[in-house]
C-alpha positions in Angstrom: 41.4 120.7 145.4 39.3 123.8 144.1 40.5 124.3 140.4 43.2 121.5 140.7 42.8 118.1 139.2 44.7 115.3 140.6 47.5 114.2 138.2 45.6 111.0 137.0 42.9 113.2 135.6 44.9 114.8 132.9 44.3 112.3 130.2 40.7 111.1 130.7 39.2 113.2 133.6 37.6 112.1 136.6 33.9 111.9 137.5 32.1 115.1 136.7 29.2 114.7 139.2 31.8 113.7 142.1 34.1 116.7 141.0 31.3 119.1 140.9 29.9 117.8 144.4 33.4 118.5 145.9 33.9 121.7 144.2 30.7 123.4 144.5 28.7 121.1 147.3 26.1 118.6 146.6 23.0 120.9 147.5 24.3 123.6 144.8 25.0 120.7 142.4 21.3 119.4 142.7 20.1 122.4 141.1 22.6 122.5 138.0 21.1 119.8 135.9 17.4 120.9 135.9 18.5 124.6 135.6 20.9 123.9 132.7 18.6 121.5 130.9 15.8 124.3 131.0 18.4 127.0 129.9 19.6 124.5 126.9 16.0 124.1 125.8 14.9 127.8 126.0 18.1 128.6 124.1 17.0 126.0 121.5 20.3 124.0 121.9 19.9 120.5 120.5 20.7 117.9 123.0 20.3 117.7 126.9 22.7 119.0 129.3 24.0 116.2 131.5 26.3 115.8 134.6 27.4 112.4 133.2 30.8 111.6 132.1 34.3 113.0 133.2 35.8 116.3 133.6 39.4 117.2 133.6 41.9 119.8 133.0 41.2 122.2 130.1 44.5 123.7 129.4 45.1 121.9 126.1 41.7 122.9 124.8 42.5 126.5 125.6 45.7 126.0 123.6 43.9 124.8 120.7 41.3 127.7 121.1 44.1 130.2 121.0 45.4 128.5 118.0 42.0 128.8 116.3 41.8 132.5 117.2 45.1 133.1 115.6 44.0 132.0 112.5 41.7 134.9 112.0 42.7 137.8 114.2 39.5 139.5 115.1 39.2 143.4 114.0 38.3 145.6 116.8 36.4 143.0 118.8 34.7 141.1 115.8 34.2 137.4 116.6 37.0 134.9 115.6 34.8 132.5 113.6 37.0 129.4 113.9 37.8 130.0 117.6 34.0 130.3 118.3 33.4 127.2 116.1 36.0 125.2 118.1 34.7 126.3 121.4 31.0 125.4 120.6 32.2 121.9 119.4 34.0 121.4 122.7 31.0 122.6 124.8 28.7 120.3 122.9 31.0 117.2 123.5 31.4 118.1 127.2 27.9 119.5 128.2 25.8 117.2 125.9 27.8 114.1 124.9 29.5 113.7 128.4 33.0 113.5 126.6 35.9 114.7 128.8 37.4 117.9 127.6 40.9 116.7 128.4 40.9 113.8 126.0 43.0 114.4 123.0 40.6 112.5 120.9 37.8 114.7 122.0 39.8 117.7 121.1 40.8 116.6 117.8 37.2 115.8 116.8 36.1 119.2 118.1 38.8 120.6 115.9 37.7 118.6 113.0 34.0 119.8 113.4 35.2 123.4 113.6 37.2 122.6 110.1 40.6 123.2 111.7 43.9 121.6 110.6 43.7 118.4 112.7 47.2 117.4 111.9 48.3 120.9 113.0 45.9 120.5 116.3 47.6 117.1 117.1 51.1 118.8 116.5 50.3 121.5 119.1 49.1 119.1 121.6 52.4 117.2 121.4 54.4 120.3 121.6 54.7 123.5 123.9 53.4 125.7 121.0 50.6 128.2 122.2 51.5 127.3 125.8 52.9 130.8 126.9 50.1 132.7 125.1 47.5 130.3 126.8 48.9 130.8 130.2 49.1 134.5 130.0 45.3 134.5 128.7 44.1 132.0 131.5 45.9 133.9 134.1 44.5 137.1 132.9 40.8 136.0 133.1 41.1 133.4 136.0 40.5 135.9 138.7 36.9 135.1 139.9 35.9 132.6 137.3 34.1 129.6 138.9 32.0 128.4 136.1 31.8 127.8 132.3 31.2 129.2 130.0 32.5 132.4 131.4 31.5 135.7 129.7 33.4 139.1 129.7 31.6 141.9 128.0 33.2 145.4 127.8 32.4 148.8 126.1 35.9 149.7 126.6 35.6 151.7 129.9 33.4 149.3 131.8 33.5 145.3 132.1 30.8 143.0 133.1 31.2 139.3 133.8 29.1 136.3 134.6 29.6 132.6 134.5 27.4 129.5 133.8 24.4 129.1 131.6 22.5 132.3 131.5 19.1 133.2 129.9 19.3 135.8 127.0 17.8 138.3 129.4 21.1 138.5 131.2 22.8 139.4 127.9 20.3 141.8 127.2 20.6 143.6 130.4 24.3 143.6 130.2 24.4 145.2 126.7 21.9 147.8 127.9 23.8 148.5 130.7 27.2 149.0 128.8 25.3 150.8 125.9 23.5 153.3 128.4 20.3 152.7 126.4 17.3 150.1 126.1 17.4 147.6 123.3 14.1 146.7 121.5 
């Protein structure tokens, strides 16, 4: 059942804690909540991480993220602001508000929070638009990913990746490694 949700999870998800216990093992999951609560607090993220709520397939959310990214194609690696805003809104709803990322209303609320065209997002969710692009992106990045968020940082010749909540020091170390210099 790794990475595959039962068909009934598509619209409203399934219990997050039960799914995580099955996917990662109950002993591993016991450490998730305190570790992530501490990471959220240290990073100054408003709200408290929780294992409450449901989890489900995120493919449609990735389709909306692909749409948001297409609105302002990044220039040479620059951040796609609308895409980032949408993903932050989705993360808040999932990790803090215990809302299932597969629910249409949750995705449209995140789109609204990111100032996306909600009608266009609803149209995308009821069509096959952005399906192929998203499938290609997900296939390209899926190898070795077992936690979210998942980060891939590259300098063009070397690529580092890591998943799950990470302290700022992990990012600093990654940037220093890729730049070949110490950041002050």
